[in-house]
C-alpha positions in Angstrom: 11.5 -16.6 31.5 8.2 -15.9 32.8 5.3 -14.8 31.0 5.6 -11.1 32.5 9.4 -10.9 31.4 8.5 -12.2 27.7 5.5 -9.5 27.8 8.1 -7.1 28.8 10.8 -8.0 26.2 7.6 -7.7 23.9 6.7 -4.4 24.5 10.6 -3.2 24.3 11.3 -4.5 20.8 8.0 -3.0 19.5 9.4 0.2 20.7 12.9 -0.8 19.4 14.7 -0.2 15.5 15.1 -3.9 15.3 13.0 -6.2 12.8 14.2 -9.5 14.4 15.3 -10.6 17.9 16.3 -13.7 18.7 17.2 -15.5 22.3 18.2 -18.8 23.0 18.5 -20.8 26.1 19.2 -24.6 27.3 15.5 -25.5 27.6 13.7 -22.3 24.8 14.4 -20.3 22.1 12.4 -16.7 21.3 12.2 -15.5 18.1 10.6 -12.0 17.6 10.1 -10.4 14.1 8.1 -7.4 13.0 6.1 -7.6 9.4 5.0 -4.6 7.9 2.5 -6.7 5.8 -1.3 -6.0 7.0 -2.9 -9.3 7.5 -5.4 -10.5 4.6 -8.3 -10.3 7.0 -8.1 -6.4 7.1 -8.4 -4.7 4.0 -6.2 -1.7 3.6 -7.9 1.4 3.4 -5.8 3.2 0.5 -4.7 7.4 0.8 -4.5 9.0 -2.1 -2.5 12.0 -3.4 -2.8 14.6 -6.3 -1.9 13.4 -9.8 1.7 14.4 -11.1 1.9 14.6 -14.5 3.8 12.0 -16.5 7.2 13.2 -17.6 10.0 12.3 -19.8 12.4 10.2 -16.8 14.9 13.0 -17.0 12.6 16.0 -16.7 12.5 18.0 -13.3 9.7 17.1 -10.6 6.5 19.1 -11.0 5.1 18.8 -7.5 6.3 19.9 -4.2 5.7 17.6 -1.2 3.2 19.0 1.7 4.1 18.7 5.5 1.6 15.6 5.1 3.5 14.3 2.6 0.8 15.0 0.0 1.9 15.8 -3.4 0.2 19.5 -4.9 -1.4 19.3 -8.1 0.2 19.9 -11.4 -1.5 22.9 -13.3 -2.9 20.8 -15.9 -4.7 18.1 -13.7 -5.9 19.6 -10.5 -9.0 17.3 -10.0 -6.9 14.3 -10.5 -5.2 12.1 -7.5 -2.8 9.3 -7.5 -3.6 6.1 -5.7 -0.2 4.4 -4.2 0.6 1.5 -2.9 0.6 1.2 0.7 2.9 -1.8 0.9 5.7 -3.4 -0.7 4.3 -6.6 -2.6 3.1 -7.9 -5.9 0.0 -5.9 -7.6 -2.6 -7.9 -9.0 -5.7 -6.6 -10.8 -8.1 -9.5 -10.5 -8.6 -12.2 -8.0 -7.4 -14.9 -10.6 -6.1 -14.9 -13.6 -9.0 -16.0 -15.2 -11.2 -13.4 -13.5 -12.5 -10.1 -14.8 -10.1 -7.1 -13.1 -11.8 -5.2 -10.1 -11.8 -2.4 -11.7 -11.4 -0.5 -15.4 -10.4 2.7 -16.7 -13.9 4.7 -16.9 -14.9 3.0 -14.1 -17.0 4.4 -11.3 -16.1 3.2 -8.0 -18.1 3.6 -4.7 -16.2 3.7 -1.3 -15.2 0.4 0.1 -14.9 -1.3 -3.3 -12.0 -3.3 -3.5 -9.5 -1.4 -6.2 -6.6 -4.3 -6.8 -4.8 -6.6 -4.0 -1.0 -7.0 -3.3 0.1 -9.8 -2.0 2.7 -9.4 0.2 4.7 -12.5 2.1 1.8 -14.7 0.6 -0.9 -12.8 2.1 -3.5 -11.1 -0.2 -4.3 -7.7 1.0 -7.1 -6.0 -0.8 -7.1 -2.3 -1.5 -10.3 -0.6 -1.0 -11.6 2.7 -2.0 -11.4 5.4 0.5 -13.8 7.8 -1.3 -16.2 7.7 -4.3 -13.9 7.8 -7.9 -13.8 7.4 -11.3 -10.6 5.3 -12.7 -9.2 7.4 -14.6 -5.7 5.5 -15.2 -4.3 2.3 -14.1 -0.8 2.7 -13.4 0.9 -0.9 -12.6 1.0 -3.5 -14.4 -1.0 -6.7 -13.5 2.1 -9.3 -11.7 4.1 -6.1 -10.7 6.3 -5.7 -7.8 5.5 -2.6 -6.5 7.1 -0.6 -3.2 5.2 1.7 -0.6 4.6 4.5 -2.8 4.4 3.2 -6.0 1.5 5.2 -8.3 -1.3 2.2 -8.7 -4.3 4.6 -10.0 -5.0 7.6 -11.2 -8.7 8.8 -10.5 -11.1 11.8 -10.0 -12.9 12.2 -6.9 -16.6 12.2 -7.4 
């Protein structure tokens, strides 16, 4: 297999629905894997969604999903938004166990400031503020496993 064939294979693999592809020949083996995690060298810009009220687990949903996947704000909290996890991993409030948290409830945060770290596959992904905000509530616990879309912070735009 020459280099051109390998690049063509990589291109087709990227467009396919496969997560892993392994090809074994007598003299070589090629393994292609897709990883959804963002490398640690690139901070993750977070997306925000309007807040939903905290309800009992059996309560009916109080928001409706819009065309872009952004929830409509609840009548009681139209100025609050929820920052959700962009990846699956472990949520950390601080850079190390003995360090203070990146942000606290009531704190004002500037655009680009680190909010938390989500560790995915031994890579530390920093989540940065996409806009100036005030942290109203921290919704995730330090060390908690989070999934894509897990609410992390309830915030108010400044």
